[in-house]
Each structure stands twice: as structure tokens, then as C-alpha cells.
LUMBA-74864 format. One line per 3 residues: their letters; for each residue x, y, z of N, C-alpha, C. Coordinates in steps of 0.2 Angstrom, whole numbers. Atoms other than C-alpha are relative to their C-alpha. Layout:
N
a	X/Y/Z/X/Y/Z/X/Y/Z; ...;
END
This chain:
448
xxx	2/-6/4/42/-108/12/6/4/-1; -6/-4/2/56/-97/4/-2/7/0; 3/-7/0/55/-78/7/7/3/-3;
xxx	-5/-4/5/67/-65/-3/5/4/5; -4/-5/-4/73/-55/12/3/-5/5; -3/1/-6/82/-57/28/-6/-2/4;
xxx	6/1/-4/71/-66/41/-3/5/5; 3/-6/-4/71/-50/51/-6/3/-2; 5/-4/3/59/-43/41/-8/-3/0;
xxx	7/5/0/46/-58/43/-1/-2/6; 1/2/-7/46/-57/62/-8/0/2; 7/-3/-2/27/-59/63/-3/1/6;
xxx	1/0/-6/27/-61/81/2/6/4; -4/-7/-4/36/-44/85/-4/6/-3; 5/-7/1/26/-28/86/5/5/-3;
xxx	-3/-6/4/32/-14/74/0/5/4; 0/-7/-3/37/1/84/1/5/-5; 1/-5/5/31/15/74/-3/6/3;
xxx	4/-6/-2/22/32/77/-7/-2/-1; 6/2/0/7/24/72/-2/-4/6; 1/4/-7/8/11/86/0/5/6;
xxx	1/-4/-8/11/25/100/-6/4/-1; 6/-5/1/-4/35/93/-8/-4/-1; 6/3/2/-16/20/91/-2/-5/6;
xxx	2/5/-4/-25/8/102/0/-7/-4; -1/7/4/-21/-10/95/-3/-6/3; 1/5/-4/-28/-21/109/-7/-2/-3;
xxx	7/5/2/-42/-34/101/0/-5/4; 2/6/-4/-38/-48/111/-3/-6/-4; 2/5/4/-40/-60/97/3/-7/0;
xxx	-4/7/-1/-37/-79/98/5/-3/-6; -5/3/6/-23/-89/88/-5/-7/0; 4/6/2/-30/-104/79/4/-5/4;
xxx	-2/6/-3/-27/-120/90/-4/-5/0; 6/5/1/-40/-131/84/-1/-2/-7; 3/0/6/-48/-139/69/-6/3/-1;
xxx	7/-3/1/-62/-129/62/-1/0/-7; 2/0/8/-71/-125/45/-4/6/-1; 4/-6/1/-79/-111/36/-1/-1/-8;
xxx	1/0/8/-86/-108/17/6/3/-3; -6/-4/3/-72/-96/14/5/2/5; -5/-3/-4/-55/-92/22/4/5/-5;
xxx	-5/-5/2/-46/-76/19/6/-1/3; -6/0/-3/-28/-76/22/3/7/-1; -2/-7/0/-22/-59/26/-4/5/3;
xxx	4/-3/-4/-28/-47/39/1/7/0; 0/-7/2/-25/-30/30/-6/3/-3; 6/-4/1/-36/-18/21/-4/-5/-6;
xxx	2/4/4/-39/-31/7/-4/-5/2; 4/6/-3/-43/-46/17/-6/1/4; 6/-2/-4/-54/-37/29/-6/3/-4;
xxx	6/-4/3/-64/-27/17/-4/-6/-5; 3/6/4/-66/-44/6/-5/-4/5; 4/4/-5/-72/-53/22/-7/4/2;
xxx	6/-4/-2/-84/-39/27/-6/0/-6; 5/-1/5/-92/-38/10/-3/-7/-1; 3/7/1/-94/-57/9/-5/-2/4;
xxx	5/1/-6/-103/-57/26/-7/5/-1; 6/-5/2/-114/-41/22/-4/-1/-6; 4/1/6/-119/-44/5/-2/-5/-3;
xxx	2/6/3/-119/-62/2/-1/-5/7; 1/4/-4/-121/-69/19/3/-6/2; -4/7/0/-107/-82/19/4/0/6;
xxx	-5/2/-7/-97/-90/33/7/1/-2; -5/-3/1/-81/-82/33/5/-1/6; -5/-1/-4/-64/-85/43/6/4/-3;
xxx	-7/-4/3/-49/-73/41/6/-2/5; -5/2/-5/-32/-77/48/6/5/-3; -5/-4/2/-16/-67/48/6/-2/4;
xxx	-6/3/-3/2/-72/52/2/4/6; -2/-5/-4/4/-57/63/-6/2/5; 6/-5/-2/-8/-45/72/-4/2/-6;
xxx	5/-3/4/-22/-39/63/3/7/-3; -3/-6/2/-15/-26/51/8/0/0; -7/-1/-1/3/-31/55/4/2/-6;
xxx	-4/0/7/9/-30/37/-1/8/-2; 1/-7/2/8/-14/26/-5/4/2; 6/-4/-1/-9/-9/31/2/4/6;
xxx	-2/-5/-6/-2/-2/48/6/4/-1; -8/-3/0/15/4/42/1/5/-6; 0/-6/5/11/15/27/1/7/3;
xxx	0/-7/-2/13/33/26/-6/3/0; 7/-2/-1/-6/35/26/-2/4/-6; 2/-5/6/-7/44/8/-6/-5/-3;
xxx	5/2/4/-23/40/-1/1/4/-6; -1/-3/6/-18/44/-18/-1/-5/-5; 1/4/6/-19/36/-36/4/3/-5;
xxx	2/7/1/-17/28/-48/5/-6/3; -4/5/-3/-10/11/-40/5/-4/-6; -4/4/6/2/8/-55/7/5/0;
xxx	-5/-2/1/20/11/-59/1/1/-9; 0/0/6/16/11/-77/-2/7/-3; 3/-7/3/16/28/-87/-6/0/-4;
xxx	6/0/4/-1/32/-94/1/-1/-7; -1/2/8/7/33/-111/1/-7/-2; -2/7/2/13/16/-111/-7/-5/2;
xxx	6/4/-3/-3/9/-102/-5/1/-8; 4/0/7/-13/17/-119/2/-4/-4; -2/3/7/-2/10/-131/-2/-8/1;
xxx	1/9/-2/-4/-9/-122/-8/-1/0; 7/1/-1/-22/-7/-117/-5/3/-4; 5/-3/4/-30/6/-128/-3/6/5;
xxx	3/-7/-3/-37/24/-123/-5/-2/4; 5/1/-5/-53/18/-116/1/-5/6; 0/5/-6/-48/4/-106/6/4/6;
xxx	-3/-4/-5/-35/16/-98/-4/6/4; 5/-3/-3/-48/28/-95/-4/-3/5; 3/6/-5/-58/14/-86/4/-1/6;
xxx	-4/2/-5/-43/10/-76/1/6/5; -1/-5/-4/-41/28/-70/-7/1/4; 6/-1/-3/-60/29/-67/0/-5/7;
xxx	0/4/-6/-58/13/-55/5/2/5; -3/-3/-3/-44/21/-48/-2/5/6; 4/-5/-5/-54/36/-41/-6/-3/3;
xxx	5/3/-4/-68/25/-36/4/-4/6; -4/2/-7/-55/17/-24/2/5/4; -1/-5/-6/-50/33/-16/-7/2/3;
xxx	6/-2/-4/-68/37/-13/-3/-5/3; 2/5/-4/-72/20/-8/3/0/8; -4/-2/-6/-59/23/6/-2/5/4;
xxx	4/-6/-2/-67/39/10/-6/-3/3; 8/4/-2/-85/30/12/1/-5/5; 0/6/-6/-77/16/23/0/4/6;
xxx	-2/-4/-6/-70/30/35/-7/3/2; 5/-3/-3/-87/38/36/-6/-4/1; 6/5/-1/-100/23/35/3/-3/6;
xxx	-2/3/-5/-89/14/48/2/4/6; -1/-4/-6/-87/29/59/8/-1/3; -7/1/-2/-68/28/59/4/6/2;
xxx	-4/-6/-1/-58/41/68/7/-2/-2; -7/3/2/-41/39/59/4/7/-2; -5/-6/0/-35/58/59/0/2/-8;
xxx	0/-3/7/-40/63/41/3/7/0; -3/-7/2/-30/78/34/0/0/-7; -1/-2/8/-30/86/17/-7/-2/-5;
xxx	5/2/4/-42/86/2/4/-2/-7; -3/0/7/-29/84/-12/6/-4/1; -7/3/1/-12/75/-17/4/6/-3;
xxx	-6/-5/3/4/87/-21/5/-4/-4; -6/4/3/17/81/-34/4/6/0; -4/-6/0/32/93/-31/6/-2/-5;
xxx	-7/1/5/46/96/-45/6/2/5; -6/-1/-5/62/94/-35/6/2/-4; -6/-2/4/72/101/-49/-3/5/-5;
xxx	3/-4/6/68/116/-62/-2/-3/-6; 1/3/5/68/104/-76/-6/-5/0; 6/5/-1/54/93/-69/-7/4/0;
xxx	6/-5/-1/41/108/-67/-5/-2/-7; 4/1/5/36/106/-85/-3/-7/-2; 2/8/1/35/86/-84/-6/0/4;
xxx	5/0/-4/22/88/-70/-6/4/-1; 5/-5/2/13/102/-77/-4/-4/-6; 3/3/5/10/92/-93/-4/-7/2;
xxx	3/5/-4/5/77/-82/-7/3/3; 6/-3/-2/-8/88/-74/-5/1/-5; 4/-1/5/-15/94/-90/-4/-7/-2;
xxx	2/6/3/-17/76/-97/-5/-3/5; 6/3/-5/-26/70/-81/-6/4/0; 5/-5/1/-37/85/-82/-5/-2/-7;
xxx	4/0/6/-42/83/-100/-1/-7/-2; 1/8/2/-40/64/-103/-4/-4/5; 4/5/-5/-47/57/-87/-5/5/5;
xxx	5/-3/-4/-58/71/-80/2/2/7; -2/0/-7/-47/73/-64/1/8/2; -1/-7/-3/-47/90/-54/7/1/1;
xxx	-7/-3/-2/-30/97/-55/2/7/0; -2/-7/0/-21/113/-52/6/0/0; -7/0/2/-3/119/-56/2/7/5;
xxx	-3/-6/-3/7/131/-45/7/0/-2; -7/-4/0/23/141/-47/4/-2/5; -6/1/-6/38/139/-36/-3/5/5;
xxx	3/-5/-5/31/155/-28/-7/-1/3; 6/1/-2/13/150/-27/0/-6/4; 0/6/-5/17/133/-19/4/2/7;
xxx	-5/-3/-7/29/142/-6/-5/3/4; 4/-3/-4/13/151/-1/-6/-4/4; 5/4/-2/1/137/1/3/-8/3;
xxx	-3/5/-2/13/122/4/6/0/4; -6/0/-3/31/124/7/5/2/-5; -5/-2/4/46/132/2/6/-5/0;
xxx	-5/4/-1/64/126/2/4/-1/-7; -4/1/6/78/121/-10/-2/-6/-4; 3/5/3/69/106/-15/-7/0/-4;
xxx	7/-1/2/54/114/-22/0/5/-7; 0/-3/6/51/121/-40/-5/1/-3; 7/-1/2/33/122/-42/-4/-8/2;
xxx	5/7/-2/19/108/-40/-5/1/-4; 7/0/2/4/102/-45/-5/-4/4; 4/4/-4/-11/95/-36/-6/-4/-5;
xxx	6/4/2/-25/82/-40/-5/-3/5; 5/3/-5/-41/76/-31/-4/-7/-4; 1/-1/-8/-48/66/-23/7/-2/3;
xxx	-6/2/-4/-34/63/-11/1/3/8; -1/-3/-7/-30/65/8/5/-5/3; -5/5/-4/-20/57/22/-3/-2/6;
xxx	3/3/-6/-24/46/37/5/-3/5; -3/6/-4/-17/36/51/-1/-7/-2; 1/7/2/-16/19/43/-2/-5/6;
xxx	1/4/-4/-16/10/58/-8/1/4; 6/-1/-3/-31/18/66/-6/-1/-5; 5/2/6/-40/15/49/-1/-8/0;
xxx	1/7/1/-36/-4/49/-3/-2/7; 3/2/-7/-41/-5/68/-8/2/0; 7/0/1/-58/3/63/-3/-4/-4;
xxx	3/6/5/-61/-9/49/0/-6/5; -1/5/-4/-56/-22/61/-7/-1/5; 6/0/-4/-69/-16/74/-7/-1/-3;
xxx	7/2/4/-83/-16/61/0/-7/-2; 0/7/2/-78/-34/55/-2/-3/7; 2/5/-7/-80/-40/74/-7/1/0;
xxx	8/-1/-2/-97/-31/75/-4/-4/-6; 3/4/6/-101/-41/59/1/-7/2; -2/7/-3/-96/-58/69/5/-3/-5;
xxx	-5/3/3/-82/-61/57/5/-2/5; -5/4/-4/-71/-75/64/7/1/-2; -7/-3/2/-53/-68/65/6/-5/5;
xxx	-5/3/-3/-37/-78/70/6/4/-1; -7/-4/0/-21/-68/74/5/-5/1; -7/3/-3/-3/-75/76/-1/-7/-4;
xxx	1/7/4/-8/-90/63/2/0/-7; -4/1/6/4/-93/50/-2/-6/-4; 1/6/4/-3/-104/37/6/-3/-5;
xxx	-7/3/3/11/-116/31/-2/-4/-5; 1/4/6/2/-128/19/-7/1/-2; 7/1/3/-13/-129/8/0/-6/-3;
xxx	2/6/4/-20/-146/3/-6/-1/-2; 6/1/3/-33/-151/-8/-3/-7/1; 5/7/-2/-46/-165/-3/-6/1/-5;
xxx	6/0/4/-59/-168/-17/-2/7/-1; 3/-6/2/-69/-152/-17/1/5/6; -2/-4/-6/-62/-145/-1/8/2/0;
xxx	-6/-1/-1/-46/-137/4/2/0/8; -1/0/-7/-37/-140/21/6/5/0; -6/-4/-2/-26/-125/27/2/-2/7;
xxx	-3/3/-6/-14/-131/39/5/6/4; -5/-4/-4/-5/-120/54/4/-4/5; -4/4/-4/7/-126/67/-5/-4/6;
xxx	4/3/-5/-8/-129/79/-7/-2/-2; 7/0/2/-23/-131/69/-1/0/-8; 2/0/8/-33/-132/52/-6/3/-1;
xxx	7/-3/2/-47/-125/43/-2/-4/-7; 3/2/5/-58/-134/31/-4/4/-4; 4/-5/4/-65/-124/16/-1/-1/-7;
xxx	2/0/7/-73/-122/0/4/5/-5; -3/-5/5/-64/-107/-7/6/4/5; -7/-4/-3/-47/-97/-2/1/7/-3;
xxx	-2/-7/3/-44/-78/-4/7/1/3; -7/-3/-1/-25/-73/-4/1/7/0; -1/-7/-1/-23/-56/3/5/3/4;
xxx	-6/-2/-3/-6/-54/8/5/5/-2; -3/-5/3/1/-43/-4/7/-1/-1; -8/1/0/21/-40/-2/1/-5/6;
xxx	-2/5/-5/21/-52/13/-2/-7/-2; 2/7/1/15/-67/3/6/-5/1; -4/5/-1/24/-83/7/1/-5/-5;
xxx	-2/4/6/32/-90/-7/-1/-8/1; 2/7/0/27/-109/-10/-6/-2/3; 7/2/-2/10/-108/-2/-4/-2/-5;
xxx	4/1/6/1/-107/-18/3/-1/-6; -5/1/4/12/-114/-32/-3/5/-7; 3/-5/6/1/-104/-46/2/8/2;
xxx	-2/-6/0/6/-88/-37/8/2/1; -8/1/-1/25/-92/-34/3/5/-6; -4/-4/5/38/-80/-44/-4/6/-3;
xxx	4/-5/3/24/-67/-48/0/6/4; 1/-6/-4/26/-54/-34/8/2/1; -6/-2/-3/41/-43/-30/-1/5/5;
xxx	-1/-4/-6/42/-37/-13/4/5/1; -4/-6/0/50/-20/-11/-1/3/7; 0/-3/-6/55/-13/6/0/9/-1;
xxx	1/-6/0/49/5/9/1/2/7; -2/-2/-6/57/14/24/-4/7/2; 2/-6/-2/49/28/34/3/4/7;
xxx	-2/-4/-6/55/42/47/-5/4/3; 5/-5/-2/46/53/58/5/4/5; -4/-4/-4/54/68/67/-4/1/7;
xxx	3/-2/-6/50/75/84/-5/5/-2; 5/-4/2/36/88/84/4/7/0; -4/-5/2/42/104/76/-4/6/3;
xxx	2/-5/-1/40/121/82/-3/5/-6; 2/-4/6/30/135/72/5/3/-2; -6/-5/3/46/145/71/4/-6/-5;
xxx	-5/4/5/55/129/63/-5/-2/-6; 3/0/5/40/126/52/-1/7/-5; 0/-6/5/39/144/47/7/0/-5;
xxx	-6/-1/3/57/143/41/0/-2/-7; 2/0/8/50/135/25/-7/0/-1; 7/-1/1/32/141/27/-3/-6/-1;
xxx	3/6/1/27/123/29/-7/0/2; 6/-2/-1/9/125/29/-5/-7/-1; 4/5/2/0/110/21/0/-6/4;
xxx	0/7/-4/-6/94/29/-2/-5/-5; 2/5/6/-10/86/12/7/-4/-1; -5/4/3/1/71/5/4/3/-4;
xxx	-4/-4/5/16/77/-5/5/-6/-2; -6/4/4/28/67/-17/4/4/-4; -2/-4/7/41/73/-29/0/-4/-5;
xxx	0/4/5/45/66/-44/7/-3/-3; -7/4/2/62/58/-43/-3/-7/-3; 2/8/3/62/40/-51/0/-4/7;
xxx	0/3/-6/66/35/-33/-3/5/5; 3/-6/-2/53/46/-26/0/0/8; 1/-1/-7/52/54/-8/-8/2/1;
xxx	6/-2/-2/36/55/0/0/3/8; -1/-3/-6/32/66/15/-6/4/1; 4/-5/-2/19/76/25/1/2/7;
xxx	0/-1/-7/16/85/40/-6/-3/4; 6/4/-5/6/76/54/-3/6/4; 4/-4/-3/-7/83/64/2/4/6;
xxx	-4/-4/-7/5/86/80/7/4/-3; -6/-4/3/17/95/68/8/-3/0; -5/4/1/29/81/66/0/0/-8;
xxx	-1/1/7/37/78/48/0/-8/-1; 0/8/3/34/59/40/3/2/-6; -4/0/6/47/56/27/2/-7/-2;
xxx	-1/7/3/48/40/16/4/0/-6; -2/0/7/57/33/1/1/-8/1; -1/7/2/62/17/-7/5/-3/6;
xxx	-6/2/-5/71/6/7/6/-4/-1; -7/4/2/85/-5/10/-1/-6/-4; 0/4/4/89/-19/-1/2/-8/3;
xxx	-1/5/-3/92/-33/12/-5/-4/4; 6/2/-3/79/-34/25/2/-2/8; -3/1/-7/90/-36/41/-1/6/5;
xxx	1/-6/-4/88/-25/56/6/5/0; -6/-4/2/106/-19/52/-1/5/-6; 0/-5/6/101/-13/35/-5/4/1;
xxx	6/-5/-2/85/-5/42/4/6/4; -3/-6/-4/96/6/54/4/4/-5; -3/-4/5/107/11/40/-3/4/-6;
xxx	4/-4/5/94/16/28/-4/5/3; 3/-5/-3/85/26/40/4/6/2; -5/-6/0/101/36/43/0/4/-7;
xxx	-2/-3/6/103/39/24/-8/4/-2; 7/-3/2/83/44/23/1/7/4; 0/-7/-4/87/57/38/4/5/-5;
xxx	-3/-4/4/100/64/26/-4/3/-6; 4/-1/6/89/65/12/-5/7/2; 4/-5/-2/76/74/22/4/7/2;
xxx	-3/-6/-1/88/86/29/4/5/-5; -3/-3/5/96/90/13/-5/5/-4; 6/-5/3/79/97/7/-1/5/5;
xxx	1/-5/-6/77/106/23/5/1/5; -6/0/-4/93/110/29/0/3/7; 1/-3/-7/88/122/44/-2/-5/5;
xxx	4/5/-6/80/106/52/6/-5/1; -5/4/-1/98/99/53/1/-4/7; -2/2/-7/98/98/72/-7/-4/3;
xxx	5/2/-3/80/91/72/0/-8/2; 0/6/-1/79/73/80/-5/-4/-4; 5/4/3/71/58/73/-2/-5/5;
xxx	2/5/-6/61/48/85/-5/-6/-2; 3/6/3/53/35/74/3/-2/-7; -2/3/7/59/24/60/-2/-8/0;
xxx	3/6/1/51/8/53/0/-1/-7; -1/2/8/49/-1/36/-6/-5/-1; 6/5/2/36/-13/27/2/-2/-7;
xxx	-1/2/6/35/-21/11/-6/1/-5; 5/-1/5/25/-15/-3/1/-6/-7; 0/5/5/21/-27/-19/0/3/-7;
xxx	-1/-3/7/27/-23/-37/-1/-8/-3; 0/6/4/24/-36/-51/2/3/-8; -1/-2/6/28/-36/-70/-5/4/-4;
xxx	6/-3/3/11/-30/-74/2/8/1; -1/-6/-3/16/-14/-64/-8/3/1; 6/-2/-2/-2/-13/-60/-4/-6/4;
xxx	2/6/-5/-13/-23/-46/-3/-5/-5; 2/5/2/-19/-40/-50/-6/-3/4; 6/2/-4/-37/-46/-45/-3/-6/-5;
xxx	2/5/5/-43/-63/-52/0/-8/5; 1/7/-2/-46/-82/-49/5/-5/-4; -5/5/3/-33/-96/-51/-5/-5/-4;
xxx	4/4/5/-40/-107/-67/0/-7/4; 1/7/-3/-47/-123/-61/1/-1/7; -1/1/-7/-46/-119/-43/-5/5/3;
xxx	3/-5/-4/-56/-110/-29/3/5/4; -5/-4/-4/-42/-99/-25/-1/7/-3; -1/-8/3/-43/-79/-27/5/3/3;
xxx	-6/-4/-1/-30/-66/-27/-2/8/0; 1/-7/2/-29/-47/-25/7/2/3; -8/-2/-2/-10/-40/-24/2/5/-5;
xxx	-5/-3/5/2/-28/-32/-2/7/-1; 3/-7/-1/-3/-10/-27/5/5/-1; -6/-4/3/14/-3/-31/0/6/6;
xxx	-2/-5/-6/14/7/-13/-7/4/0; 6/-4/1/-4/14/-17/-6/-3/3; 5/5/-2/-14/2/-6/-6/4/4;
xxx	6/-2/-4/-24/15/5/-5/1/-4; 4/-1/5/-33/19/-10/-4/-7/-3; 2/5/4/-34/3/-19/-1/-7/3;
xxx	0/6/-3/-33/-11/-7/-8/-1/3; 6/1/-1/-50/-9/1/-6/-1/-6; 5/1/5/-59/-7/-15/1/-7/-4;
xxx	-2/7/2/-49/-23/-21/-4/-5/3; 4/5/-5/-57/-32/-7/-8/-1/-2; 6/-1/1/-74/-26/-12/-1/-4/-7;
xxx	1/4/6/-71/-32/-30/1/-8/1; -1/6/0/-64/-49/-24/-6/-3/3; 6/2/-3/-80/-52/-14/-5/-2/-5;
xxx	5/1/5/-90/-51/-30/2/-6/-3; -2/5/4/-79/-63/-39/0/-6/4; 1/7/-3/-79/-76/-25/-6/-2/0;
xxx	7/3/-1/-97/-76/-24/-4/-2/-7; 2/3/6/-99/-78/-42/4/-5/-3; -5/4/3/-84/-88/-46/2/2/-8;
xxx	0/-2/7/-84/-80/-64/3/7/0; -3/-7/1/-72/-66/-68/-3/4/-5; 4/-4/6/-83/-61/-83/-6/5/4;
xxx	5/-4/-4/-95/-54/-69/5/6/3; -4/-4/-4/-81/-43/-62/0/7/-5; 1/-6/6/-86/-26/-71/5/6/2;
xxx	-6/-5/-1/-69/-17/-69/4/0/-6; -5/0/6/-55/-12/-81/3/-7/0; -3/6/1/-47/-27/-88/8/0/1;
xxx	-8/-1/-3/-29/-19/-83/0/-4/6; 0/2/-7/-34/-25/-65/0/-8/-1; 1/6/-1/-38/-42/-71/5/-6/-2;
xxx	-4/5/2/-28/-58/-71/7/-1/2; -7/1/-4/-10/-64/-65/5/4/-5; -6/-3/4/6/-54/-70/5/-6/-3;
xxx	-5/6/2/20/-66/-78/4/0/5; -5/2/-5/32/-75/-68/6/3/-2; -6/-3/2/49/-67/-67/4/-6/-1;
xxx	-5/4/2/62/-75/-76/6/-2/6; -5/1/-4/75/-84/-64/-2/3/7; 3/-3/-7/64/-79/-48/4/1/5;
xxx	-3/-1/-6/77/-81/-35/5/6/-1; -3/-7/1/86/-66/-44/-5/7/0; 4/-6/1/72/-55/-42/3/6/4;
xxx	-3/-4/-4/81/-45/-28/5/4/-4; -6/-2/5/96/-44/-40/-3/5/-5; 3/-4/6/86/-36/-54/-2/7/3;
xxx	2/-6/-3/78/-24/-41/6/4/2; -6/-3/-1/95/-19/-35/3/4/-6; -3/-2/7/101/-16/-53/-4/6/-2;
xxx	4/-6/2/86/-5/-56/1/6/4; -1/-6/-5/88/5/-40/7/4/-2; -7/-4/1/107/9/-45/-2/4/-7;
xxx	2/-2/6/100/13/-63/-4/7/2; 4/-6/-1/87/25/-56/4/6/5; -4/-6/-5/99/33/-43/5/4/-6;
xxx	-4/-5/4/110/38/-58/-4/5/-4; 4/-5/4/95/46/-68/-2/5/5; 1/-5/-4/91/55/-52/5/5/1;
xxx	-7/-4/0/109/62/-50/-1/4/-6; 0/-4/6/107/68/-68/-7/3/-1; 7/-3/2/89/74/-67/-3/-2/-5;
x	2/2/5/84/64/-80/-7/-4/1;
END
């Protein structure tokens, strides 16, 4: 199977050293597939999407399910993201969405997006997951005076067109409730929204899945899928699984070549995160940094950041473009410069954690949920970095689709439905992305 990045980023057997790993208990003692077995349904991918789908298939339809992951459960983006429960899961401007799909379908898409955020909140409550929930809204900060009018207009449209609860804050007002500094020229907020420890969240879902007798195999990389009459045979290095239906829930870590119909449709993009040491009250007071709500600015290559419960600052952005360990180190240093350029009095504060992961984009610029034509293979991917709110909800929708085998039974916005187009000359996807990054870097420098 062919991957687009350096092999370093696909070390499935290597633990990811992150702040989340150091603050979570991740010992499940789950076995690796080392035999031939069978199940009605196999879910490939042990993150939010796969776990949610498997749990719903067991609870709601009493089906026999096996879930496999190439690494530890939650090894991918589900345990590495910034913990932002935001929406919508799209890189497409709502104006363009309305032009392509129409006003009512766009409204339905936003309605489903809000349902996703609420579904994540309900999982935390219903599964009794302690994942350090903080905040009750999301903030978008204008990083330049020229951007305040744009986010103010966005907030008004969110409120009037989609019924979203929003608020608008001047630079002075946000300095009182959020933070000050040279990179803040006003902000808007929207609900619902909050922040979590993503690894504690995925661990909590896993505990619940185990209590429902879900069969899970960790460190089991599926290398080949064969079709034999009405069955599929999924092969790993040390075993195989015979099944009637397959769910692909690997998102940005999809292994090209596994399912031909899915090849060349996903653009995995690296996102890097750094976390500071614990800040003193005096250091936080330098910018009146009060809020624990998740924050993004409105750059084309946006920065996302939040204050953690122990008063560290998490800061992330678009990641490196190679995937090697060396490029990870280089990008982490650049992100530290970004952070300290916004908050210059923190210039001597040490960075104690740095890591990265893969998000998934596609030409649709929205998630894709569906069934491959003439096959019993189902998929959910393409959350554009907004998986905390959209991936568990997608898993639930996938369970309905797997049970019925008919996409017409899926009562969601058609914007979610179906595969994106394949990339032209797919081996050049990373080159396309590099060109886009350079273009947006220029736009950000010019504040366009």
C-alpha cells in the first residue's frame, strides 16, 4: 500500500508522546489478531467514527461486530487533536455551499453539524466519561483590524440564517473575558462548543464499547481485502477475518490501495500542536488570559489555541509538509515562534510537548458518508479537522446505513452523502497542497 508522507508518520506501533498521553490512562490490554475468525461486520479504524459505529450496531441492531486498528485504539487523530468541539466540519464557505446545494440543504447541513456537537456532549454524559470538559462556546478572534468586520458578518449570518447563538465582542470587550495581546482585534462566539481531553474521550468510549462486548483487535494492520462470493476476507500479517460487511473509518490514516474505490479521494494533511509548561497567574495576567473556551483566529492557515485546565497553553496550526521526524521538529519550532509572536511576554516560556497527526480533506470540502456501489463496504471520512463533533455522529449515521444497506434511509443533508471526486494525478496531491499553503501564506502576510 502506498502512503503520501514519510514513513515516520505511519509508525503504528510507536506510542505518540503528547500531553494527552501523560494525563490519561491508556492501558486496555487488548489483543492483536493472530488467528482466523469471523463476524457479521468488521470496522477498520478504532477512533471516534469506528467506535461509535460499532457501539451503535451492537446496541441498536444486536449485530456481531469486530473492530480492528493498526495501532492502539485511538492511535490516530482521535487521541492527538486539540480537543476542540466546534463546527461546521467543512472548509467550504457557506456562501459557496448555498450556491452549489441551495439554501435549504445548507441549513440542513448546519443543523446536522449542531446535532454532531450535541451528540458528542451526550456521549460524554451517557457513557459517564471524565474527559476534562471546559467551556461552553467557541471563539473566533480577528487577528488583524481588517478581519473584525468579516467575522462580525459571519456571526450575524450564523444567527439569522442558521439559528446559531452568537455574540460579538470588541477588542476591549474580549480583552475582559478572553485575552488581550497584539494578535487580538475583537472576536465572536458561537454555541454549542466546548473543549475536552481527546484521549480521555476516546478511552471512555472504548471502555463503554468493551462493556458492550465489542471484540477489538489492536496493532492489527489490514493489508488486503479479498472478495469470495458474498463474503469478504480481511487479511493481516498474522490472521484473517471473514465478514459480510466492512466499514472504513480510518479518515486521514487511510492506507491507499486497500479499497480501490476509495483510492485518490482523500488528502491527508498534517496538523502540529505544541503545549507550554504550566503558566503562573502573573504570566496569564499579562494578557488577561481568562477563558478556557477553544479559540481559533481567522487566518487562511489558522492558528488554534486554548488554555488547558492546569494553565498550560495548547497551540496548533497547519503542520509540516513532509512527515519525517526531522520535519516535525522543524515545524514545532516554527509554531513556537507563532505563539510567542502573538504573546511576546511569554518568550522565555518552555515548550514541554509537541506532536502531530493527520486530518482528512477532500475535494468536497465536507465529510463523506456512504456505501460503495455494488459492494457491502461503507465509509465515513473528511472532517476537515473538526472530528470531535462530527466523527462520533458520523459513526452513528454509518450504523444506520450498514443496517439498512440503503443510503435513501439516511435522513441527513445530501451534502454529507457520497464520495468526493478523485484527485487528478493523485500522486501529486501533496504538491497541490504545498502550492495551496504557499498561496495562503502570501494571503495571510497581506491580510487578504
